[in-house]
C-alpha positions as CSV (number, residue, x, y, z in Angstrom):
1,M,-126.1,-31.8,95.8
2,P,-126.3,-31.9,99.4
3,D,-127.4,-28.4,100.0
4,L,-130.2,-28.6,97.4
5,I,-131.4,-31.6,99.5
6,E,-131.2,-29.7,102.8
7,T,-133.3,-26.9,101.4
8,Y,-135.9,-29.3,100.4
9,T,-135.5,-31.0,103.8
10,G,-135.7,-27.6,105.8
11,A,-139.0,-26.7,103.7
12,Y,-140.6,-30.0,104.6
13,E,-139.6,-29.8,108.3
14,A,-141.1,-26.4,108.2
15,A,-144.2,-27.8,107.2
16,V,-144.6,-30.6,109.6
17,R,-143.0,-28.9,112.5
18,R,-145.7,-26.9,115.1
19,P,-146.1,-23.6,113.4
20,R,-145.6,-20.7,115.5
21,L,-148.8,-18.4,115.9
22,L,-148.8,-14.8,117.5
23,I,-152.2,-13.8,119.0
24,V,-152.3,-10.1,119.8
25,D,-155.3,-8.8,121.6
26,D,-156.0,-6.3,124.3
27,Q,-158.7,-8.7,125.8
28,P,-156.9,-11.7,128.0
29,I,-160.4,-13.5,127.5
30,M,-159.9,-13.3,123.5
31,I,-156.2,-14.5,123.8
32,R,-157.3,-17.4,126.3
33,M,-160.1,-18.7,123.6
34,L,-157.6,-18.3,120.7
35,H,-155.0,-20.2,122.6
36,Q,-157.4,-22.9,123.6
37,I,-158.4,-23.3,119.9
38,F,-154.5,-23.4,118.7
39,A,-152.5,-24.7,121.4
40,A,-152.7,-28.4,120.6
41,E,-151.2,-28.0,116.9
42,H,-149.2,-24.8,117.4
43,D,-146.6,-23.0,119.5
44,V,-148.6,-19.9,120.7
45,F,-147.0,-16.6,121.6
46,M,-149.4,-13.8,123.0
47,A,-149.0,-9.8,123.0
48,T,-151.5,-7.7,124.5
49,S,-150.4,-4.4,122.6
50,G,-149.1,-3.6,119.2
51,E,-145.7,-2.5,120.7
52,N,-145.3,-6.1,122.4
53,A,-146.5,-7.5,119.4
54,L,-143.6,-5.9,117.0
55,A,-141.0,-6.8,119.6
56,I,-141.8,-10.5,119.6
57,C,-141.9,-10.4,115.7
58,R,-138.2,-9.3,115.8
59,S,-137.1,-11.3,118.6
60,N,-139.0,-14.6,118.2
61,R,-140.3,-14.7,114.6
62,P,-143.7,-16.3,114.1
63,D,-145.0,-18.0,111.2
64,L,-148.4,-16.2,111.3
65,I,-150.0,-13.5,113.2
66,L,-153.7,-13.2,114.5
67,L,-154.0,-9.6,115.1
68,D,-157.0,-7.5,116.7
69,V,-157.9,-4.4,114.8
70,E,-158.9,-2.2,117.8
71,M,-156.4,-1.7,120.5
72,P,-155.2,1.0,122.8
73,G,-151.9,2.8,121.6
74,I,-150.8,1.3,118.4
75,S,-153.9,-0.1,116.3
76,G,-153.7,-3.5,114.5
77,L,-153.8,-1.8,111.4
78,D,-150.8,0.5,112.1
79,V,-149.0,-2.9,113.6
80,C,-149.7,-4.5,110.2
81,R,-148.6,-1.4,108.3
82,Q,-145.2,-1.6,110.2
83,I,-144.9,-5.1,109.5
84,Q,-145.2,-4.5,106.1
85,A,-142.8,-1.7,105.9
86,D,-140.1,-4.0,107.6
87,P,-138.2,-5.9,104.8
88,D,-137.3,-8.5,107.5
89,L,-140.9,-9.0,108.3
90,R,-143.0,-8.2,105.2
91,D,-143.6,-11.6,104.3
92,L,-145.3,-12.8,107.5
93,P,-149.0,-13.5,106.9
94,V,-151.5,-11.2,108.9
95,I,-155.0,-12.2,109.7
96,F,-157.3,-9.5,111.5
97,V,-159.5,-10.5,114.2
98,T,-162.2,-8.0,113.9
99,G,-165.8,-7.2,115.4
100,H,-166.5,-5.3,112.2
101,S,-167.8,-6.9,109.2
102,D,-168.8,-3.9,106.8
103,A,-167.2,-3.1,103.6
104,E,-165.5,-0.2,104.9
105,A,-163.7,-2.2,107.5
106,E,-162.8,-5.0,105.3
107,A,-161.1,-2.5,103.1
108,L,-159.1,-1.1,105.8
109,C,-157.7,-4.5,106.5
110,W,-156.8,-5.5,103.1
111,D,-155.3,-2.0,102.7
112,S,-153.2,-2.5,105.6
113,G,-151.4,-5.6,104.0
114,G,-153.7,-8.3,105.9
115,V,-154.1,-11.6,104.2
116,D,-157.5,-12.4,105.6
117,F,-159.7,-11.6,108.6
118,I,-161.9,-13.4,110.9
119,C,-164.8,-11.9,112.3
120,K,-166.3,-11.9,116.0
121,P,-167.6,-13.8,117.7
122,V,-164.8,-16.3,116.3
123,S,-166.0,-19.6,115.0
124,P,-163.2,-22.2,116.0
125,R,-163.5,-24.0,112.8
126,T,-163.5,-21.2,110.7
127,A,-160.4,-19.8,112.6
128,M,-158.5,-23.3,112.3
129,A,-159.3,-23.7,108.5
130,R,-158.1,-20.1,107.7
131,V,-155.0,-20.3,109.6
132,K,-154.2,-23.6,108.2
133,V,-154.6,-22.4,104.5
134,H,-152.5,-19.4,105.1
135,L,-149.6,-21.3,106.6
136,R,-149.7,-23.9,103.7
137,L,-149.4,-20.8,101.4
138,K,-146.5,-19.5,103.5
139,F,-144.4,-22.8,103.7
140,Q,-144.9,-23.1,100.1
141,S,-143.7,-19.4,99.4
142,D,-140.9,-20.0,101.6
143,L,-139.8,-23.0,99.8
144,L,-139.9,-21.1,96.3
145,R,-137.9,-18.4,97.8
146,R,-135.1,-20.4,99.0
147,L,-134.9,-22.3,95.7
148,A,-134.7,-18.8,93.7
149,F,-131.7,-18.3,95.6
150,L,-129.8,-21.5,95.0
151,D,-127.2,-22.5,92.6
152,G,-128.9,-25.3,90.1
153,L,-125.7,-27.4,89.9
154,T,-123.8,-27.1,93.2
155,G,-126.8,-26.3,95.8
156,V,-125.0,-23.4,97.4
157,A,-126.3,-19.9,97.2
158,N,-126.4,-18.3,93.7
159,R,-125.0,-14.8,92.4
160,R,-128.2,-13.2,92.9
161,Y,-128.4,-14.0,96.9
162,F,-124.6,-13.2,97.2
163,D,-125.2,-9.6,95.6
164,E,-128.2,-9.0,98.0
165,K,-126.5,-10.4,101.1
166,L,-123.2,-8.6,100.6
167,G,-125.0,-5.3,100.3
168,E,-127.0,-6.0,103.3
169,E,-124.1,-7.1,105.4
170,L,-121.9,-4.1,104.4
171,K,-124.7,-1.6,105.6
172,R,-125.0,-3.3,108.7
173,C,-121.1,-3.5,109.3
174,R,-120.9,0.3,108.5
175,R,-124.0,1.0,111.0
176,F,-122.6,-0.8,113.8
177,A,-118.9,-0.3,113.3
178,R,-118.1,-4.3,113.2
179,P,-115.9,-6.0,111.0
180,L,-117.0,-8.0,107.6
181,A,-114.9,-10.2,105.6
182,L,-115.0,-11.4,101.9
183,L,-113.6,-14.4,100.5
184,M,-113.2,-15.3,96.8
185,I,-112.2,-18.8,95.9
186,D,-110.9,-19.9,92.4
187,I,-110.4,-23.6,91.6
188,D,-106.7,-23.8,90.2
189,F,-106.5,-24.6,86.6
190,F,-110.2,-25.8,86.4
191,K,-110.2,-25.4,82.5
192,R,-107.3,-27.9,82.2
193,Y,-109.5,-30.1,84.7
194,N,-112.4,-30.2,82.3
195,D,-110.2,-30.4,79.3
196,S,-108.5,-33.4,80.5
197,L,-111.2,-35.4,82.2
198,G,-114.6,-34.2,80.5
199,H,-117.3,-31.7,81.8
200,Q,-119.1,-34.4,83.7
201,A,-116.1,-35.0,86.0
202,G,-115.9,-31.0,86.2
203,D,-119.4,-30.6,87.4
204,S,-118.8,-33.4,90.1
205,C,-115.5,-31.4,91.2
206,L,-117.5,-28.4,91.4
207,Q,-120.3,-29.9,93.4
208,Q,-117.5,-31.7,95.7
209,V,-115.7,-28.3,96.3
210,A,-119.2,-26.2,96.9
211,A,-120.1,-28.7,99.5
212,C,-116.7,-28.6,101.1
213,I,-116.7,-24.8,101.3
214,K,-120.0,-24.9,102.8
215,K,-119.0,-27.3,105.6
216,Q,-116.4,-24.5,106.9
217,M,-119.3,-21.9,107.3
218,N,-119.4,-22.6,110.9
219,R,-122.2,-19.7,111.9
220,P,-125.7,-19.1,110.8
221,A,-125.0,-15.8,109.1
222,D,-121.9,-17.1,107.1
223,L,-122.6,-17.7,103.7
224,A,-121.1,-19.6,100.8
225,A,-121.9,-19.0,97.4
226,R,-121.2,-19.6,93.7
227,Y,-120.0,-16.4,92.2
228,G,-119.5,-17.9,88.7
229,G,-118.0,-20.6,86.7
230,E,-115.5,-22.1,89.2
231,E,-115.1,-19.2,91.3
232,F,-116.9,-19.2,94.8
233,S,-117.2,-16.6,97.4
234,C,-117.9,-16.4,101.3
235,I,-119.5,-13.5,103.2
236,L,-118.4,-13.8,106.9
237,P,-119.9,-11.2,109.2
238,E,-118.3,-10.2,112.5
239,T,-115.1,-11.4,111.4
240,D,-111.9,-9.7,111.3
241,E,-108.6,-10.3,109.1
242,A,-107.2,-13.0,111.5
243,G,-110.5,-14.7,111.7
244,S,-111.3,-14.7,108.0
245,L,-107.5,-15.7,107.1
246,A,-108.0,-18.9,109.4
247,V,-111.5,-19.5,107.7
248,A,-109.8,-19.3,104.2
249,Q,-106.9,-21.7,105.4
250,S,-109.1,-24.1,106.6
251,I,-111.1,-24.1,103.1
252,E,-107.9,-24.5,101.1
253,A,-106.8,-27.5,103.3
254,A,-110.1,-29.1,103.4
255,V,-110.5,-28.7,99.3
256,R,-106.9,-30.4,99.3
257,N,-107.7,-33.1,101.6
258,L,-110.8,-34.0,99.0
259,Q,-108.0,-35.8,97.0
260,I,-109.9,-34.9,93.6
261,Q,-107.1,-36.3,91.3
262,H,-106.2,-33.2,88.7
263,P,-103.6,-34.9,86.5
264,A,-103.2,-31.6,84.3
265,S,-102.3,-29.3,87.4
266,P,-98.7,-28.1,87.2
267,I,-98.7,-27.2,90.9
268,A,-100.3,-30.5,92.4
269,D,-101.8,-34.1,91.9
270,V,-105.0,-33.0,93.5
271,V,-107.5,-30.2,92.9
272,T,-106.6,-27.1,94.9
273,V,-107.9,-23.7,95.2
274,S,-106.5,-20.0,95.5
275,I,-108.1,-17.5,97.9
276,G,-108.4,-13.8,98.0
277,V,-109.4,-12.5,101.8
278,A,-110.4,-8.9,102.4
279,S,-111.8,-7.6,105.6
280,T,-113.3,-4.1,106.5
281,R,-114.8,-1.9,109.2
282,I,-116.9,1.2,109.2
283,T,-113.7,3.1,108.0
284,G,-113.1,1.0,105.0
285,V,-115.0,0.4,101.6
286,Q,-118.1,2.2,101.0
287,T,-119.6,-0.2,98.4
288,P,-119.9,-3.9,97.8
289,E,-118.1,-3.4,94.4
290,E,-115.2,-1.9,96.2
291,L,-114.8,-4.9,98.8
292,I,-115.2,-7.4,95.9
293,A,-112.4,-5.3,93.9
294,K,-110.1,-5.5,97.1
295,T,-110.8,-9.3,97.5
296,D,-110.1,-9.9,93.9
297,E,-106.6,-8.2,94.1
298,C,-105.8,-10.6,96.9
299,L,-107.0,-13.5,94.8
300,Y,-104.7,-12.1,92.3
301,E,-101.7,-12.1,94.7
302,A,-102.6,-15.6,95.9
303,K,-102.2,-16.9,92.2
304,R,-99.4,-14.9,91.7
305,A,-97.6,-16.5,94.7
306,G,-98.0,-19.9,93.2
307,R,-101.8,-20.8,93.9
308,G,-103.2,-23.3,96.3
309,R,-102.9,-20.8,99.2
310,A,-104.8,-18.1,100.8
311,Y,-103.6,-14.3,100.6
312,S,-105.1,-11.7,103.0
313,R,-105.4,-8.0,103.0
314,D,-107.3,-5.8,105.5
315,A,-109.8,-3.5,103.3
316,G,-109.4,-0.6,105.6
């Protein structure tokens, strides 16, 4: 299960690499002091306004934010509220740095979404301890989130993550008038494979095919997922019909080249796959269900034409 191992490895590397801290304060002297405290063990980014802080969060995502409460323009509390309202940022832990220690000020920090606060004047030891605790919690949470979206047998993304990702990518495709492609991949005559060689061999076959498909995903945004049973799916953002067909053909050839013996297959002596390919633009399909249906139609055509091949259609 190489992808599952990669997930654990990635989480471990995230826990041991230098964490990224964003320090937000309109007072340069405070930024310099906090930088001196954390620079030895962290990659430190700095912002002197709420607007600048939000821009950094979106362009160079930190692991944790140290945020001054009172700033001109957008206050720290409002910055935190905007982070909480953004689905891409809401899991970022925010520790407020404040000169107020009364109950009302603390309540405002909690209510806006902060995970903790540090009172001014800042104690270096306290600041380092609180940052360390919340970074550890974040890395553990990141690991659990990744594991929740993995298929337990093959180590690629599971159906739940596929459904969420396809909805997000289709919305982005329509918003920016960019192409989006979907592949549905079915292992040919897999029931016969299981019946003739046993379920342990079937599980091994699924794992090898999943790893092979994953290797053909050449960009960070490309996603390989187990759709169900012996069926896999790939989401290819920013990919038109020609590009998605090329990816499908490379997957078909790569699986065939695994040379997994399939004595019960009537079309080849090795495991093969049939692939349906559909691509769309802003004028095309309206929902993930429509795109899946069109891709399934292409998968059916690939099977009807003899299997062990890819069939493509532009969805609109």
